[in-house]
C-alpha positions in Angstrom: 77.3 53.8 -46.0 75.4 55.9 -48.4 77.4 58.7 -50.0 76.0 61.7 -51.7 76.9 60.4 -55.2 75.1 57.0 -54.4 72.1 58.9 -53.2 71.9 61.1 -56.3 72.3 58.0 -58.5 69.5 56.2 -56.7 67.3 59.3 -57.0 68.0 59.6 -60.7 67.2 55.9 -61.3 63.8 56.3 -59.5 62.9 59.2 -61.8 63.6 57.3 -65.0 60.5 57.3 -67.3 58.5 54.1 -67.5 59.2 54.0 -71.3 62.6 55.6 -71.8 63.8 56.7 -75.2 66.4 54.5 -76.8 69.8 55.8 -75.9 72.7 53.5 -76.8 74.9 56.2 -78.4 73.1 56.2 -81.7 70.6 58.8 -83.0 67.1 58.3 -81.8 64.7 58.0 -84.8 61.7 60.2 -85.3 59.5 57.1 -84.8 61.0 56.4 -81.4 60.6 60.0 -80.3 57.0 60.0 -81.4 56.4 56.6 -79.7 57.9 57.7 -76.4 55.4 60.5 -76.2 52.4 58.7 -77.6 52.8 55.6 -75.4 52.8 57.8 -72.3 49.6 59.6 -73.5 48.1 56.3 -74.6 48.0 54.8 -71.1 45.8 57.6 -70.0 43.3 57.4 -72.9 42.6 53.7 -73.5 39.0 52.3 -73.7 38.2 50.3 -70.6 38.1 47.1 -72.7 41.7 47.5 -73.9 45.1 46.8 -72.4 48.5 47.3 -74.0 51.5 45.1 -73.1 55.1 45.7 -74.1 57.4 42.7 -74.0 60.4 45.1 -73.9 59.7 48.7 -72.6 62.8 49.8 -74.6 61.2 48.6 -77.9 58.0 50.6 -78.2 57.6 49.8 -81.8 56.3 46.3 -81.1 53.6 45.5 -78.6 50.4 43.5 -77.9 46.9 44.8 -77.5 44.3 42.9 -75.6 40.7 43.7 -76.2 37.9 42.2 -74.0 34.6 43.4 -75.4 31.9 44.0 -72.8 29.0 44.2 -75.3 28.1 42.8 -78.7 28.6 39.5 -80.4 32.1 39.0 -79.1 31.4 39.9 -75.4 33.4 37.9 -73.0 36.1 37.0 -75.5 39.8 37.9 -75.1 41.3 39.1 -78.4 45.0 39.7 -78.9 46.5 41.9 -81.6 50.2 42.3 -82.5 51.1 45.8 -83.4 54.3 46.6 -85.3 55.2 50.2 -85.9 57.5 50.7 -89.0 60.5 52.9 -89.0 58.7 55.3 -91.4 56.0 55.9 -88.7 54.1 58.4 -88.7 54.2 58.6 -92.5 53.1 54.9 -92.7 50.5 53.2 -90.5 51.4 50.5 -88.0 51.0 46.8 -89.1 48.3 45.0 -87.1 47.5 41.3 -86.9 44.8 39.6 -84.9 46.5 36.7 -83.1 43.2 35.2 -81.9 41.1 33.1 -84.2 37.8 34.9 -84.7 34.6 34.7 -86.8 34.3 38.4 -87.8 33.4 40.1 -91.1 36.3 42.5 -90.9 38.9 40.2 -89.5 40.1 37.3 -91.7 40.8 33.9 -90.0 44.5 34.4 -90.8 44.5 37.6 -88.7 44.4 40.2 -91.4 42.2 43.2 -90.5 40.0 45.5 -92.6 40.1 48.8 -90.9 40.3 51.9 -93.1 42.7 53.8 -90.9 45.2 51.0 -91.2 45.3 51.6 -95.0 48.1 53.7 -96.3 45.9 55.0 -99.1 42.1 55.1 -98.7 39.6 56.2 -101.3 37.1 57.4 -98.6 39.7 59.7 -97.0 39.5 57.9 -93.7 42.8 56.1 -94.1 46.1 56.7 -92.4 47.5 60.2 -92.2 50.5 61.6 -90.2 48.0 63.4 -87.9 46.8 60.0 -86.6 48.2 58.3 -83.5 48.4 54.9 -81.9 45.4 55.7 -79.8 43.3 56.1 -83.1 44.3 52.5 -84.1 43.4 51.1 -80.7 40.0 52.9 -80.6 39.4 51.7 -84.1 40.2 48.1 -83.3 38.0 48.3 -80.2 35.2 49.7 -82.4 35.3 46.7 -84.7 33.7 44.8 -81.8 31.0 47.4 -81.4 29.9 50.0 -83.9 32.4 49.8 -86.8 31.2 46.4 -88.1 31.0 46.5 -91.8 29.0 43.6 -93.3 28.7 45.5 -96.7 32.5 45.6 -97.4 33.9 42.6 -95.5 37.3 41.0 -95.5 35.9 37.7 -94.3 33.1 37.3 -97.0 31.9 34.0 -95.5 31.3 35.6 -92.1 29.4 38.5 -93.7 27.3 36.2 -95.8 26.6 34.0 -92.8 25.3 37.0 -90.9 22.9 38.0 -93.7 21.8 34.4 -94.3 21.3 33.3 -90.7 21.9 35.7 -87.8 21.2 33.2 -85.1 23.6 30.8 -86.8 26.2 33.6 -87.1 25.8 34.4 -83.4 26.2 30.7 -82.5 29.4 30.4 -84.6 30.8 33.6 -83.0 30.0 32.1 -79.6 31.7 28.9 -80.5 34.9 30.7 -81.7 34.9 32.8 -78.5 34.6 29.7 -76.4 37.2 27.7 -78.3 39.8 30.4 -79.2 39.2 33.6 -77.2 39.4 32.5 -73.5 43.2 32.9 -73.0 
């Protein structure tokens, strides 16, 4: 038999947000408040080639990003990025690591990423600022596969030099990496 109190409880459970704010009796951090709002907005404003996955919807500060480029050298590959948002967010940028081995001038083979908006301090003024959001990071990472390629200031110098020395060989090596490492 359903009582009014059971019915109200069931209705309340159905209305719970997909990404609830942490509430275990302690104060909710500014980071967690910001993330709750940003993640809900983020799902409506992702590039078609990107998908976000949270292992734990109660821990919005750690998630995976999957990018599947449709065009460019890395088209058809599946690239995974681990994103960790520090407690000092939004004063500090998230930490991002590429988990897929890739041949790319702006992504080192160990997963480090050269993207100016991930820098806490940037000489060109395009680094992190408190006005930026997670969606800026995701759009920036996605752009590394399209139009933000920087062969002139690379993190992976070997990949950039390979591109300048032998573009056909560069494309062949990218294709080999995509086939071997980016099909999961």
